[in-house]
C-alpha positions as CSV (number, residue, x, y, z in Angstrom):
1,X,9.1,8.9,-33.3
2,X,11.8,6.2,-33.1
3,X,11.3,2.8,-31.4
4,X,13.6,1.0,-29.0
5,X,14.5,-2.6,-29.5
6,X,16.4,-3.1,-26.3
7,X,14.3,-6.1,-25.2
8,X,17.3,-7.7,-23.6
9,X,17.5,-5.1,-20.8
10,X,17.5,-6.4,-17.2
11,X,14.6,-4.1,-16.8
12,X,12.4,-6.5,-18.6
13,X,14.0,-9.8,-17.6
14,X,12.3,-11.1,-14.4
15,X,10.8,-14.4,-13.3
16,X,7.1,-14.2,-14.2
17,X,4.2,-16.1,-12.6
18,X,3.0,-19.1,-14.6
19,X,-0.1,-20.0,-12.6
20,X,-3.5,-19.6,-14.3
21,X,-4.9,-16.9,-11.9
22,X,-3.4,-14.0,-9.9
23,X,0.0,-14.9,-8.5
24,X,-1.0,-14.1,-4.9
25,X,-3.4,-17.1,-4.9
26,X,-0.4,-19.4,-5.5
27,X,1.1,-18.3,-2.1
28,X,0.9,-20.6,0.9
29,X,2.2,-18.0,3.3
30,X,1.1,-14.3,3.1
31,X,2.5,-11.7,5.4
32,X,0.8,-8.4,6.3
33,X,1.3,-5.3,8.3
34,X,0.1,-6.3,11.8
35,X,-0.8,-6.8,14.5
36,X,-4.1,-8.7,14.0
37,X,-7.0,-6.3,13.4
38,X,-5.4,-3.7,11.1
39,X,-6.9,-2.3,8.0
40,X,-4.2,-4.3,6.1
41,X,-5.6,-7.5,7.5
42,X,-9.1,-6.4,6.6
43,X,-8.0,-5.8,3.0
44,X,-6.3,-9.2,2.9
45,X,-9.3,-11.0,4.2
46,X,-11.6,-9.3,1.7
47,X,-9.2,-10.2,-1.2
48,X,-8.9,-13.8,-0.2
49,X,-12.6,-14.2,0.3
50,X,-13.0,-13.2,-3.4
51,X,-10.5,-15.7,-4.5
52,X,-10.8,-19.4,-5.6
53,X,-12.8,-21.8,-3.4
54,X,-11.1,-22.9,-0.2
55,X,-8.2,-20.5,-0.8
56,X,-8.6,-18.9,2.7
57,X,-8.1,-22.4,4.3
58,X,-5.1,-23.1,2.1
59,X,-3.1,-19.9,2.8
60,X,-1.4,-19.1,6.1
61,X,-1.4,-15.4,7.0
62,X,1.2,-13.9,9.3
63,X,1.3,-10.4,10.9
64,X,4.6,-8.4,11.1
65,X,5.3,-5.5,13.4
66,X,6.3,-3.0,10.7
67,X,6.3,-2.4,7.0
68,X,10.1,-2.9,6.8
69,X,9.8,-6.2,8.7
70,X,6.9,-7.3,6.4
71,X,8.8,-6.7,3.2
72,X,12.1,-8.0,4.5
73,X,10.4,-11.3,5.4
74,X,9.5,-11.6,1.7
75,X,12.9,-10.7,0.5
76,X,14.4,-13.3,2.9
77,X,12.1,-16.0,1.5
78,X,10.4,-16.4,4.9
79,X,7.0,-16.0,3.2
80,X,5.7,-16.1,-0.4
81,X,3.8,-12.8,-0.6
82,X,3.0,-9.7,1.5
83,X,0.4,-7.0,1.6
84,X,1.3,-3.5,2.8
85,X,-0.4,0.0,2.5
86,X,1.1,2.3,-0.1
87,X,-1.3,5.3,-0.4
88,X,-4.2,6.9,1.4
89,X,-6.6,9.3,-0.3
90,X,-6.4,11.8,2.6
91,X,-2.9,11.4,4.0
92,X,-1.1,10.7,0.7
93,X,1.7,8.1,0.1
94,X,2.9,5.8,2.9
95,X,6.4,7.0,2.8
96,X,7.9,4.0,4.5
97,X,6.5,1.6,1.9
98,X,7.6,3.9,-1.0
99,X,11.1,4.3,0.4
100,X,11.6,0.6,1.1
101,X,10.5,-0.3,-2.5
102,X,12.6,2.5,-4.0
103,X,15.9,1.9,-2.1
104,X,15.9,-1.4,-0.3
105,X,13.7,-4.1,-1.8
106,X,15.2,-4.5,-5.3
107,X,14.2,-8.2,-5.4
108,X,10.4,-7.9,-5.1
109,X,7.7,-6.7,-7.4
110,X,4.2,-5.3,-7.0
111,X,1.8,-7.9,-8.4
112,X,-1.6,-6.5,-7.5
113,X,-3.3,-3.6,-5.8
114,X,-6.3,-3.5,-3.6
115,X,-8.4,-0.4,-2.7
116,X,-10.2,-0.5,0.6
117,X,-12.7,2.1,1.9
118,X,-11.6,3.2,5.4
119,X,-14.3,3.2,8.0
120,X,-13.1,4.3,11.4
121,X,-14.9,3.1,14.6
122,X,-14.9,4.4,18.1
123,X,-14.2,1.2,20.2
124,X,-14.5,0.5,23.9
125,X,-14.8,-2.3,26.3
126,X,-18.4,-3.6,26.6
127,X,-19.1,-2.0,30.0
128,X,-17.9,1.5,29.2
129,X,-20.4,4.3,28.3
130,X,-19.7,7.2,26.0
131,X,-19.9,9.8,28.7
132,X,-17.3,8.0,30.7
133,X,-14.5,8.0,28.2
134,X,-11.4,9.8,29.5
135,X,-8.8,9.1,26.7
136,X,-8.8,8.1,23.1
137,X,-5.9,6.0,21.7
138,X,-5.1,5.4,18.0
139,X,-2.6,5.7,15.2
140,X,-1.8,9.3,14.4
141,X,-3.2,8.9,10.8
142,X,-6.5,7.6,12.2
143,X,-6.7,10.5,14.6
144,X,-6.0,13.0,11.8
145,X,-8.7,11.4,9.6
146,X,-11.3,11.8,12.4
147,X,-10.2,15.3,13.5
148,X,-13.5,17.1,12.9
149,X,-15.6,14.4,14.5
150,X,-13.4,14.3,17.6
151,X,-13.4,18.1,17.9
152,X,-17.2,18.1,17.6
153,X,-18.2,15.0,19.7
154,X,-15.4,14.8,22.2
155,X,-13.6,18.2,22.4
156,X,-12.2,17.8,25.9
157,X,-11.0,14.2,25.7
158,X,-7.2,13.8,25.3
159,X,-5.8,11.8,22.4
160,X,-2.8,9.5,22.7
161,X,-0.8,8.0,19.8
162,X,-0.3,4.3,19.3
163,X,1.8,2.3,16.8
164,X,-1.3,1.0,15.0
165,X,-5.1,1.1,15.2
166,X,-5.2,-2.6,16.2
167,X,-2.6,-2.0,18.9
168,X,-4.8,0.8,20.2
169,X,-7.8,-1.5,20.5
170,X,-5.6,-4.1,22.3
171,X,-4.4,-1.5,24.8
172,X,-8.0,-0.4,25.5
173,X,-9.2,-4.0,25.9
174,X,-6.5,-4.7,28.6
175,X,-7.0,-1.5,30.5
176,X,-9.4,-1.0,33.5
177,X,-9.7,2.7,32.6
178,X,-12.7,3.9,30.5
179,X,-10.6,4.5,27.4
180,X,-11.6,4.3,23.8
181,X,-9.7,3.5,20.6
182,X,-10.2,4.3,16.9
183,X,-9.9,1.2,14.9
184,X,-11.5,-1.5,12.8
185,X,-14.5,-3.7,13.4
186,X,-12.3,-6.9,13.1
187,X,-10.0,-5.5,15.9
188,X,-13.0,-4.9,18.1
189,X,-14.1,-8.5,17.6
190,X,-10.7,-10.0,18.1
191,X,-10.0,-8.2,21.4
192,X,-13.4,-8.5,22.9
193,X,-14.5,-4.9,22.5
194,X,-17.6,-3.2,21.1
195,X,-18.1,-0.6,18.4
196,X,-19.6,2.4,20.2
197,X,-19.8,4.8,17.2
198,X,-19.6,3.8,13.5
199,X,-18.1,5.7,10.5
200,X,-16.5,8.6,12.4
201,X,-14.1,9.5,9.6
202,X,-14.3,13.1,8.3
203,X,-14.4,12.1,4.6
204,X,-16.8,9.6,3.2
205,X,-14.4,8.9,0.3
206,X,-11.5,8.0,2.5
207,X,-9.8,4.9,1.1
208,X,-6.4,3.3,1.2
209,X,-4.5,1.5,-1.6
210,X,-2.6,-1.6,-0.6
211,X,-0.2,-3.6,-2.8
212,X,0.7,-7.3,-2.8
213,X,4.4,-7.9,-3.3
214,X,6.1,-11.1,-4.5
215,X,9.5,-12.3,-5.8
216,X,7.9,-13.0,-9.2
217,X,6.4,-10.5,-11.6
218,X,2.6,-10.8,-12.4
219,X,1.6,-12.3,-15.7
220,X,1.0,-9.7,-18.4
221,X,-1.8,-11.4,-20.2
222,X,-4.9,-10.9,-18.0
223,X,-7.8,-9.3,-19.7
224,X,-8.0,-6.3,-17.4
225,X,-6.4,-2.9,-17.3
226,X,-2.8,-2.7,-16.0
227,X,-0.6,-0.2,-14.2
228,X,3.2,0.0,-14.3
229,X,5.2,1.6,-11.5
230,X,8.8,2.7,-11.8
231,X,11.5,4.7,-10.0
232,X,13.5,7.2,-12.0
233,X,16.8,8.5,-10.7
234,X,18.2,11.7,-12.2
235,X,21.6,13.3,-12.5
236,X,22.4,15.9,-9.8
237,X,21.4,19.4,-10.7
238,X,20.3,18.4,-14.2
239,X,18.2,21.1,-15.8
240,X,14.9,19.8,-17.3
241,X,15.4,16.4,-15.6
242,X,11.7,15.9,-15.0
243,X,10.8,17.0,-18.5
244,X,13.4,14.5,-19.8
245,X,11.3,11.8,-18.1
246,X,7.8,13.0,-18.9
247,X,8.4,13.6,-22.6
248,X,9.1,9.9,-23.2
249,X,5.6,9.1,-22.0
250,X,3.9,12.2,-23.6
251,X,5.3,11.3,-27.1
252,X,3.8,7.9,-26.8
253,X,0.4,9.1,-25.4
254,X,1.0,7.1,-22.1
255,X,-1.3,8.3,-19.4
256,X,0.5,8.9,-16.1
257,X,-1.7,8.4,-13.0
258,X,0.9,9.6,-10.5
259,X,4.2,11.4,-10.4
260,X,5.8,11.8,-7.0
261,X,9.2,13.1,-5.8
262,X,11.1,11.5,-2.9
263,X,14.4,12.5,-1.3
264,X,17.4,10.7,-2.9
265,X,19.0,10.0,0.5
266,X,22.1,11.6,-0.8
267,X,21.9,15.3,-0.1
268,X,19.3,18.0,0.6
269,X,17.4,19.1,-2.5
270,X,18.3,15.9,-4.4
271,X,15.3,13.8,-5.5
272,X,14.1,10.7,-7.3
273,X,10.8,10.4,-9.1
274,X,8.2,7.6,-8.7
275,X,5.9,7.3,-11.7
276,X,2.7,5.2,-12.1
277,X,1.4,4.8,-15.7
278,X,-1.5,3.1,-17.4
279,X,-0.4,0.0,-19.4
280,X,1.9,-3.0,-18.9
281,X,5.4,-3.9,-19.8
282,X,4.3,-5.9,-22.8
283,X,2.7,-2.8,-24.3
284,X,5.1,-1.5,-27.0
285,X,4.7,2.2,-26.0
286,X,5.4,1.4,-22.3
287,X,8.3,-0.9,-23.3
288,X,9.9,1.7,-25.6
289,X,9.5,4.6,-23.2
290,X,11.2,2.7,-20.4
291,X,13.9,1.3,-22.6
292,X,14.7,4.8,-23.8
293,X,14.8,6.1,-20.3
294,X,17.4,3.5,-19.4
295,X,19.7,5.3,-21.8
296,X,19.1,8.7,-20.3
297,X,18.9,8.1,-16.5
298,X,21.5,6.7,-14.0
299,X,18.8,4.3,-12.7
300,X,15.4,3.1,-13.7
301,X,13.7,0.4,-11.6
302,X,10.4,-1.3,-12.4
303,X,8.5,-1.7,-9.1
304,X,5.8,-3.8,-10.8
305,X,3.4,-4.2,-13.8
306,X,0.1,-5.3,-12.4
307,X,-3.7,-5.2,-12.8
308,X,-5.3,-1.9,-11.6
309,X,-7.3,-2.2,-8.3
310,X,-11.1,-1.7,-8.8
311,X,-12.7,1.2,-6.9
312,X,-14.2,0.0,-3.6
313,X,-17.9,-0.6,-3.3
314,X,-19.3,1.9,-0.8
């Protein structure tokens, strides 16, 4: 096996955080997918609560109406760091996040991931009783993740889609009708509602992976396992294109944790590949594999090299 010495590639040149701890704790403004009361905000609050003393008081958090708006605010230097969902264990990848990172946000990096167990709640105004509920409102993903419970417990109640779980709770809080929302406990508290039923999700192991994004790359010297995420673009109609990519990792015994295809945005049947692997850019096998792929592919983009999120405590 040959080694690559192309350490001058733009692939590896990137501003790197110089603070002692995780880069996100150096931020003074963190944006997240809003509105207030989303699972993203819940993940952000939990992460900040585990950070250095007084960090929650030192950091301003701002909600944004969409994933695109959230990431664009970071790219435009409006804020220092953002948190967005990227994958759910039931629904799969969050395609908007993946596509924005792959095609639009070339000036940001993933610096850390957070895994949050998803606990859905049936939420109403305080005076509403279970038997009175005439409509359920929530985000389509939340509805899908509670499908069996809804069919069993409320088979005749119509379901309406909302832009977010938090938005659904807000709608319910402002309505005089006996409606219910599927959402988070923090949304119920924020909008003056109550949790009528806890843990109505169909799968106990339902969890979402969120990623912090920044304009700097995370330090590569923390004593914890790392993950590196990349985008690989292939030639049109190139036989064995995926094998060409995978063999660079297989020859170096690099464990891939995810390989996903996404439309290339050029033509039907044309794809790019998103690859997550164990290891960091400073690891020689990872460096050499990626350096060799820059010679073989039209485009290879590093989305980030960052500590792996710990499984959530259930």
